C-alpha positions, 0 to 999 in steps of 0.5 A: 509038093510042099516042104516043111521046115518046122516053121524055122526062119533063116537066122538074122545076121548080127553085128557088134553095134555102138549104141547109146544106152540109158544110164537109168537102171529102171529104163531099158532105152537105147538107140544105135549111134548112127541113128542119133543127131545129138553129140550127147543124146538124152533117153527118149523114154525117160530123159536120163543121160545116156552112155556109149556101149557096144551090143550085138544087134541084128543088121539093119538094111543092106 
């Protein structure tokens, strides 16, 4: 017997996460704070300065 759930997937848990966000309005680049090695990183996409902000993102790892 098979059960069908209209292709629904289990919801991914999300959490408030501190990120570095690109200051260039034309760029959507950001990275999680705990994935950076620099104290004040530059955007890996456009090399602009980045600022800290908080976003709600999916949980990575366990």
